[in-house]
N, C-alpha and C positions, 0 to 999 in steps of 0.2 A: 497646608491649608490655603485656601485661597484668602486674600487681604479685601479690605474695605477700600477699594481705590475710588470707587465713584458710588458710595453709599447714598449721597443725597438724591441722584437721580432715582434710586430704587423707593425711596421713603418719600416719595410725591405720593398725593393721594390716588393711587391705583386700587381698583378694585380686585379682589381676591379670586384666584381661579382654583377649582377642586382638584386634588391630588388623583392622577390617574395612576390605576393600578397596573404594574410590570407583571414579568413573571415571578412573582412572589411564591416561596414554597409554602406559604400557610401556616408556618410555624409560630407565628406571633399575631395578636389581634389587636388592633387599635382601640384603646377605651376611652381616650380622651386628649383634648389640648388644652395648653394653658397659655395665656398671653403674658409676656412677660416685659420689664423695660428693657430698651434698647441694649444699655450698658451690660445686660448678662449677656454677652456676646459669645466669647470664645470657648467657654468649657463649664462644667458642672461636676460637682462630685457632694458626697454625704458623709455625715460623722454616725457614729452609733445614737447619739440622741435626737437622731432624724433631722438635726440641721442641714440644709442644704446651702452650697457655696458656688457662687458664680465669678469669673471673670471676663473683662471686657473694658471699655470697647477693646483697648489696648492694654492698659496698665492698673484699671481697677480691679478691687475684689468686694464681693457683695455675701452677705448672709441672708439666708431666709428662715423661717421655721418650716415643720412639713406642710403647712398651709400655703406656702409661698408668700407669706407676709415678711417684709424686709425687717432686718432686727439688727443689723449691721452694715456700713459701708465704708470702703477707702478708695476714693477715686484715682489714686496714684500711689500704690503700695512701694514702688520701687524708690530707693532712696537717691536725691540727686548725685551724690557723688559715684554711687553704682553706674546711673545714667552716663555720668561723664567719662566714667573709667572704662566701661566695657563697649558703651552703645546700645545696652538693651533697652527697646522700647514696645516690647510686645511679650505678653505670656499665653501661653497655648492652653490646652484642656488639663487642668489642674486636677491634684488628688489629694484626700485625706489621709493621712499616716499616723498610727499609733504611737510613735516613738515622742520622746520628750513632753510625755503627757498630752499628746495631741498635738499636731501640726499641719499646716499646709504646704504641700510642694507645687512649686511654680516653675513649669518648663519656660526657660528664658531663650529668647533671641533677638537679633537685630534686623529690622525691615524697613527699608526704604523704597517705596515704590518706585518701579522703574529704573532701580539701579542695578549696577552689575552683580553677576552672582545670583541671579533670580532676586534681586533686592537684599540679600543676606550681606549686609555692609560688613560685618565684624568676622565672619566665619567662625564663630564659637558660639556653645552653647553652655547654659547652666541651669542647675537645679535652685531654685531660690526657697526660701523656709521664712513662713509668716505664722504669726499668732493666729488660731481660730477664732480665739475670745477677741481681741483686741484688733483684729485685722493688720496688725503692724508687723513691720519687717523684722527679721531676726537676723540673717545672714545668708549666703550662698557659697555653693560649691561647683565650681568650674567642671566640665566633662572635656575629656581628652579630646582635643579638634583633631587629631590624626583618626578617631574613630567616629566622630560625629560633627558636622559644621553648626549645628542649631539644634535645639531641643524644642518640638512641636507638641508634645502631648507627654504626659507622664501616668503611670498607672501603678498603685501598690498590689501586689499580690496578696491573696487572702490570707497567708501566714504572716505577711509582714515583712519578710524577709528580703524581696527583690523589688526594685523599680525597674517598669518596662517602657521603653520608647522605641522609636525608630530612628535609622539612618538608610537614606537610599531605600533599597529593597529590603533589607535586613530588619530584624526586631534585635534589639539591644537589651539586657538587664543588667543593671548595678545592683550593689550590696546597699540596702536601706541604711545600714550602718555606717557605710562609707559617706554618707550624707550629714555630716556633723559639724560641731564647732571645731574640732581639731583639723579638719580638711578645709574649713572655710576660706575663701579667697578675701582679699588680696594676698594674703601671707603664706598660703599654701598651693602646693601645685593641684594640676587636675587630676580628677579620679578617672580609673578604667573601668571599662565593662567586665563582666564575669562570664557572660554568655553572647554569644551571637548565634541566633536562628536566621539562616541564610535563605533569600528569596519567599520569606515568609509573609511580607506585605502583601494583601490582597490587591488585584487590579484597580479596585476604586480607592487606591489609598487610604490613609488615617488621619481622619480630623479629631477622632477623640476615642476612648477607650474606657472597657469597664470589665468585671469579673463577674460570671454568673455559673454557681455550679463547678467552680474551678476553672472554666473555659473562658479564653480571653474573647471578648466582645469587642469589635472595632469597626468604626461607622467611616463611610468616605462616599464621594460622587465622581471622582475621576472616570472618564471614558463612558459615561452614560447615566443609568438611573441611579438614584441614591440607594446604597446598600449597606446592609450590617452583616458581617460574618462573625462565626465563632472559630477560634484557633485553638487547637490542641497544642499547647508548648512544649510538651514532651517529644512530641513528633514533627510537627509543623503543620499536620493536616488542618485543613480549614471546611467550614461549612457554612454555605448561604442559609442566612437566617431571615432577614427581611429585604425585599425590592420594592422601590416604590418610585414613581415618577412625580418629582418635586420640581416646582420652579422655586430656586432659593439657594441656600449654602448651608453644607453640613456642618456642624460642629462637635461638640462634646456629647459624651455617653455617661450615664450613671445607673446604678442599680440602686434603686430607692422606692419607697412606696408613696406614690402619687397618682390621684383619680383612678385608682383600681388597676394600677399598671406597678409592674416592678422595673422595667426597663425603660429609661428616660432618653431620649434623644433630642439635643437641641438645634434647632433650624432657625437659620436667619432670612430675611428678605434679599439681601443682596443675589443679583445673579448676573452673568456675563450675558444673559440673551436678550437684555433690556425687555424682560417681557413683566406683566403684572406677577407677583409672587403668589405661591399657592396660599400662604398662610397670612398674617397680618403684615400690612406692607410698611408698617412705621415701627414694630416691635419685634422683640422675640418670641419664639413660640417653642413650647416643651411638648414633644407628644410623648405621650405614655402608651407604654405595651404590656400586654400579659400573655403568657406563653400559653399554647394550644396543648391537648392531649397529645399531638404529634412532638411536641418539642421535648418531652422529657424531663423539662427542669420541675424541681420540687414544688408541690403546691403551696408553701408560704414562704414568706422572706422573713429573714431575722430581722428584730429591732433593728431600725439603722440602715436597712437597706444592703450594705455591702459588708455585715459581720463575717469575718472568717468562721469557716466551717471547722467542728472540733473531730469529725471523723479523720483518722488517720490508716494507712496501709499498713497491713499485718503480715507477716511470715511465719510459718513454722516447717520445721525438716520432718518429714515423712518416716516413720520407723521402718527400717529395712535390715534384714540380716546382711553380713558380709557376703555372703554368697549368693543373694539376689542382687547386691550391689555390683557384683562383678560379672554375674551372668547379664544383668541388662544396661551394663556399662555405666553406670552412673546411679546417683541418687535422685531423689523425688522431693519436693517442695511444695507447699501450699502457699499460694499468696492471693491476697485480696485486696482491691484498690476501689475505694468508695466511689472516685470520680475518674476512675481509669488511669494508666499508667505506662511507663516502660520501667525496665528493671534490669539491672546487672547483678548476677548472683554467683557467690562462690562458696565451696566447703573446705575448710581447712582442718587439718590436726591442729587440735587447741596447741597454740604456741608453735606451731610448725609451719610446714609448706601447705601450698593450696593444692588440695586433689582433685578438684572438679570445678567447672564454669558452665555459666548458662546466660543468654540474654532471652527476653521475653517481652511482649505486651499483655497487658492485664486489662480486661474490659470493666468498666463501670458497675460496681456493685456486684461483681460475680468473684467467687472463687474460682482460682486455676490451679491444676496439678502442672508442676513446672519440672520438666526432666533437666537434672544439671548431672552433664557428661563430665565423666573421668577423664583426668589428663594421662599422658603417659606416665608419668611419675607417680600419679595417684593409683594407677594399676600396680606398678610394682610395688608400692607402699602395701598396700592392702594384700596383695599374694605372699608377701615377705615378713609381715609383722604379725604375730598372734598377739589374740589376748583383747580385752576392751580396748577402743580406739575413742577418746574424747573429742569431739568434732564442734565446730563452730560454724555455723552458716550466718554469712554475712550480704546484706543486699543493698543496694544503692537504687533507691526508686524515685523517679522523676514523675512528678503529677503533673497534669495538664495546664496548670499555672507557670510550669518552668521550675519550681522549688523541688530539690533534692533531699528525700529523707533517708538517714541512713538507719537500718535495721540488723539486729543481732539476735539470733536464737542458738541456744546450744543442746546438743545430744550427746549421745554415747552409742557408739557402733559395736555390737556384740559379735 
């Protein structure tokens, strides 16, 4: 995320210039822009009551209603002792999380313009926790510096189980449950990630993130036009969603209902080109987008914008005789993933060894017939053992948000 080294230069009375269209894939339509205070700088998120939260310019936290009228502010949420102990002076793109009755998660880092290590003076990152009602600090949890030198953004997965951020070119996930008072600094040591998706950061980098229909949407501007990508966290595959030529600075993303759009992208006037910004020269600007038919995003957004989906993957073991299983060298299962998935499946004798294994990719919203190949031991057991055999089908299903769901089904082979 670029810093505001020379913000005063940009905030001079410059005329705005229109946004030129780049090689945009036509998946999203801009429905409106909203002019906001410049303090709403780094990030944006939303809660189930449709309150929006912003942070900036460096350490403030702000709340608005769904109409973007401010309802609360704290110009410096980081306590003085944390400033002194850790050196943290910068909050990135924040996230709302349902734990502890609702909380704001604040990605923390140190930033000194022109300093060594790209201005990262402390080489550590943490997740701060603040109260969304009072906007006051609760506690913070350090992240293992061997894995990540700073936290530039954080985003809660749709099921609330994982917290996603990045380190270099990799995406990292932490358990939401690990960000807790029990692990709070300075008394407790840093927490470790539970998943790393290598080389998943797009070439435009990441300044902010959100989830839509289970896919991980990230914004950035490195190396050219401003871009928003969506990433399947089950596989790491990414797809370009939006591309625009904008003079300014890309910041946070949120899934929220504003100005007939569901995807909100925060843009700031600062730019290294020393050009008039595309949008308001002295204010933050929130761009609102709605999906086109080509996007395949559901037509309606749940109340609160980022509310988790309730649709779950399902599995069942298709009925086959022992002779058919041996002849076809395996079992067959039916797998359905509402948002797409990758899955590892196994069939075992109940209370006994694994007889067959398979891995597969499931398409969004479609039921798939999955062959599960017998192991050598499985073939021997089926040939030697007579009579009914009670079976257990297990599946570890990883959705596009990166969360793994474990499923089980039982059947009897005759």
